[in-house]
Every structure is written in C-alpha cells, then in structure tokens.
C-alpha positions as CSV (number, residue, x, y, z in Angstrom):
1,M,-37.3,7.3,-88.9
2,G,-40.0,6.2,-87.0
3,R,-37.9,3.2,-85.2
4,R,-35.0,5.7,-84.6
5,S,-37.7,8.1,-83.0
6,A,-39.1,5.2,-80.9
7,R,-35.8,4.2,-79.5
8,A,-34.6,7.4,-78.7
9,G,-38.2,8.0,-77.2
10,G,-37.4,4.7,-75.2
11,L,-34.0,5.8,-74.2
12,M,-35.4,9.0,-72.8
13,E,-38.2,7.6,-70.9
14,S,-35.1,4.7,-69.2
15,T,-32.8,7.5,-68.4
16,E,-36.0,10.0,-66.7
17,Q,-36.8,6.7,-64.6
18,T,-33.2,6.2,-63.6
19,S,-33.2,9.9,-62.3
20,S,-36.6,9.5,-60.8
21,R,-34.9,6.4,-58.8
22,K,-31.6,8.6,-58.2
23,R,-33.6,11.4,-56.6
24,V,-35.8,8.8,-54.7
25,A,-32.7,6.9,-53.1
26,S,-30.6,10.3,-52.4
27,P,-32.6,11.3,-49.8
28,A,-33.1,7.8,-48.4
29,R,-29.2,8.1,-48.1
30,A,-29.3,11.2,-46.6
31,V,-31.6,9.9,-43.9
32,L,-29.9,6.9,-42.9
33,A,-26.7,9.1,-43.0
34,V,-28.5,11.3,-40.3
35,C,-29.6,8.4,-38.2
36,I,-26.1,6.8,-38.2
37,V,-24.5,10.2,-37.3
38,A,-26.9,10.5,-34.5
39,A,-26.9,6.7,-33.0
40,L,-22.5,8.1,-33.0
41,V,-23.4,10.9,-31.4
42,M,-25.5,9.2,-28.4
43,L,-22.5,6.6,-27.9
44,A,-20.3,9.2,-27.7
45,G,-22.2,11.1,-25.0
46,L,-23.3,8.1,-23.1
47,A,-19.6,7.9,-21.7
48,I,-19.9,11.4,-20.1
49,V,-23.8,11.2,-19.2
50,T,-24.5,11.2,-15.4
51,V,-27.4,9.7,-14.2
52,S,-29.0,8.6,-11.1
53,A,-26.8,5.8,-9.2
54,T,-27.5,2.6,-7.3
55,P,-28.1,3.2,-3.9
56,L,-25.4,2.5,-1.9
57,R,-25.7,2.8,1.5
58,A,-23.0,4.4,3.9
59,L,-23.3,3.0,7.9
60,G,-21.7,4.1,11.0
61,A,-21.2,7.7,9.3
62,N,-23.9,9.5,11.0
63,G,-23.0,12.1,13.6
64,A,-19.7,10.4,14.8
65,C,-17.1,12.6,16.3
66,G,-13.6,12.3,17.6
67,G,-10.5,14.2,18.6
68,W,-7.1,13.5,21.1
69,S,-7.7,12.9,24.4
70,D,-3.9,12.8,25.1
71,D,-1.2,14.9,23.8
72,L,1.6,12.6,22.2
73,A,5.2,14.0,21.3
74,G,4.9,14.2,17.4
75,R,1.5,13.8,16.5
76,D,-0.3,16.4,14.4
77,E,-4.0,17.1,16.5
78,T,-5.3,18.5,13.8
79,R,-5.4,15.5,11.9
80,I,-7.7,12.3,12.5
81,T,-9.3,9.8,10.3
82,A,-12.6,8.6,10.5
83,G,-13.7,5.5,9.5
84,F,-17.2,3.8,8.1
85,V,-18.8,1.3,5.8
86,L,-19.8,1.6,2.3
87,R,-22.4,-1.4,1.5
88,N,-24.1,-2.5,-1.6
89,P,-27.5,-3.7,-0.8
90,T,-28.2,-5.2,-4.2
91,G,-28.1,-8.3,-5.4
92,R,-25.4,-7.4,-8.6
93,P,-21.7,-5.9,-8.2
94,V,-21.0,-2.1,-8.4
95,T,-18.1,-0.8,-9.6
96,I,-16.4,2.2,-8.3
97,R,-15.3,5.5,-10.7
98,G,-14.2,7.8,-8.2
99,V,-15.3,9.0,-4.5
100,R,-15.1,12.5,-3.4
101,A,-16.1,14.2,0.0
102,T,-17.3,17.4,0.8
103,W,-16.8,19.3,4.0
104,D,-17.2,22.5,5.9
105,E,-15.1,25.7,6.0
106,R,-13.3,24.4,9.3
107,L,-11.6,21.7,7.5
108,E,-8.5,22.4,5.4
109,S,-9.1,19.2,3.9
110,V,-10.0,15.2,3.7
111,H,-8.2,12.4,1.8
112,I,-10.3,9.4,1.2
113,V,-9.0,5.9,1.3
114,L,-10.9,2.6,0.2
115,A,-10.4,-0.6,1.9
116,E,-11.5,-4.3,2.2
117,Q,-13.5,-4.6,5.2
118,V,-12.0,-6.7,7.8
119,R,-13.9,-9.6,8.7
120,G,-15.5,-9.0,12.3
121,S,-14.9,-5.3,12.6
122,G,-18.5,-4.5,12.4
123,D,-20.2,-1.5,10.9
124,G,-19.4,1.2,13.5
125,T,-17.5,4.2,12.9
126,L,-13.8,3.9,13.8
127,I,-11.8,7.2,15.1
128,G,-8.1,7.2,15.1
129,T,-5.2,7.2,12.6
130,T,-5.4,5.9,9.0
131,P,-3.7,2.9,9.9
132,F,-5.8,2.0,13.0
133,V,-8.8,2.6,10.7
134,L,-7.6,0.4,8.1
135,D,-6.3,-2.5,10.5
136,G,-4.2,-4.3,8.1
137,A,-7.0,-4.3,5.3
138,R,-5.6,-4.0,1.5
139,V,-6.0,-0.5,0.3
140,L,-8.7,-0.4,-2.8
141,D,-8.5,1.7,-6.0
142,A,-10.6,4.4,-6.0
143,H,-11.3,4.1,-9.7
144,E,-11.2,0.2,-10.3
145,T,-13.0,-1.1,-7.1
146,V,-16.0,-3.6,-7.3
147,I,-18.2,-4.1,-4.4
148,A,-19.6,-7.5,-4.7
149,P,-23.5,-8.1,-4.1
150,H,-24.5,-7.3,-0.6
151,E,-20.7,-7.0,0.6
152,N,-19.2,-3.8,2.1
153,I,-15.8,-1.9,1.9
154,R,-14.4,0.3,4.2
155,V,-14.2,4.2,3.5
156,A,-10.9,5.9,5.3
157,A,-11.7,9.6,5.7
158,E,-8.1,11.6,6.9
159,M,-9.5,15.4,7.9
160,Q,-7.3,18.2,8.4
161,A,-8.6,20.9,10.4
162,K,-7.6,24.3,9.4
163,S,-4.9,26.5,11.7
164,L,-7.1,27.6,15.0
165,A,-10.2,25.7,13.8
166,H,-12.2,24.2,16.5
167,G,-13.1,20.7,14.6
168,G,-15.1,20.5,11.3
169,H,-16.6,17.5,9.7
170,L,-17.6,16.0,6.3
171,T,-20.8,17.2,4.6
172,G,-21.2,14.5,2.5
173,L,-19.7,11.6,0.1
174,R,-20.5,11.6,-3.5
175,V,-19.8,7.9,-5.0
176,T,-19.2,7.6,-9.0
177,T,-20.0,4.3,-10.4
178,A,-20.0,2.5,-13.7
179,G,-23.3,2.3,-15.6
180,P,-24.1,0.3,-19.1
181,L,-22.7,1.4,-22.1
182,G,-19.9,3.4,-20.4
183,T,-22.1,5.5,-18.5
184,L,-21.2,6.9,-15.1
185,R,-23.5,7.4,-12.3
186,T,-23.3,9.4,-9.5
187,Q,-24.8,9.1,-5.8
188,D,-24.5,12.3,-2.8
189,L,-24.7,10.5,0.4
190,T,-25.5,13.1,2.6
191,D,-25.9,11.6,5.6
192,V,-22.4,11.5,5.7
193,T,-21.6,13.9,8.8
194,V,-18.6,12.5,10.3
195,G,-16.2,15.0,11.8
196,M,-13.2,15.7,14.4
197,T,-12.4,18.0,17.5
198,T,-9.2,20.0,18.0
199,P,-7.4,20.2,21.2
200,G,-9.5,22.8,23.3
201,S,-12.7,22.1,22.2
202,D,-15.6,20.1,22.8
203,A,-17.7,20.5,19.5
204,C,-17.0,19.3,16.1
C-alpha cells in the first residue's frame, strides 16, 4: 500500500508540474501571438502611411504667367500650358507615385503631364501649347517615373480657365514618392505659381 501511495503521489506531483509549465507557457504564447499580430498590422499600415518626402525642387515655376497675344482660328484661348522643371537634388533615385496640382477658383481644371527633360532646354518656364512645352520629349508615367540622382524631368501643366474668367494660376503641386517598405511620401511644392491670362486681361 505504501508503495502504491508513493507512486500515486509521484504521479500527482508530475501532473502538477506539467500543468504549471502549461500555465507558464500559455501567457508566453499569447504574448508572442500579440507581437506577431502587431507586426503584421504595422507592416500593412506602412503601405498607406504618409510621411515627409524627399525634397524635390521645382525650377522655373514661381510667378511665371502667359497668354495668347494673337488670335488664331480654331485655337482655344482659355487654355494654355506652362512648363517647368522638377529636380531631384539628392544622391539617390526618387520614384514618383503621383502628381496633383491645386489651383485658384478662376481655373476650371489643370492637367499634369510628366516628360523627359530635353537636353539643352534649360530650367526656365515655357508657355504655349502642350506639344511646344514637351518639345518632342518622351511622356512619362506619373505613377512609375524614376528621377535619377541630380537629374530633372519636365512638368507640363495645361490650364483651362473658367468661362469669362480673367486668367488664373496654380497654387501648388503635391508630389507623392515611394519610400522604404512600401511607404508613400508626399511633398507640397507651394512655390509653384505659374498662371495664365485670357484675352482682354493683363493679370493672372
């Protein structure tokens, strides 16, 4: 009887130790699971978090204004395109994920086109039709364009004035670029203030 009690007692002790280990291991598993879930949530969030951007620079986009000085049959004189340069001043490539313009209440719309920078075309503003501003350069995808280190691309902003409006201008340019681990970076270029005049008006 004594031996049986001893064996039974030993069995009880072993069962208690196993149960204790399970109690200790269970919170550890819970903590690990929480950490894994938190990490997955953070990684998912990285794809949509917006942080400060690589400092791109807009050249030839501050204060320029243009309009048509002559009347040509069939030309829409409420529409004109302003071209300027977007520069990557850093030592690493920058991938564009989107470009959006803002404008004042006198413009109906602004259509942005990105293109390669034509060699020798300079950094100043070009005013005219979109083909004139692009000067035969290859049009680029606004969601996949890569600006090489210390290189430029050309931005063509085609402005459409509202009916009876006397000109109008862009008030800024928001550029979204790719960041690490799927993040999206945004930069607001508030010094982009190119504009247009309409017939009979001298002010943008």
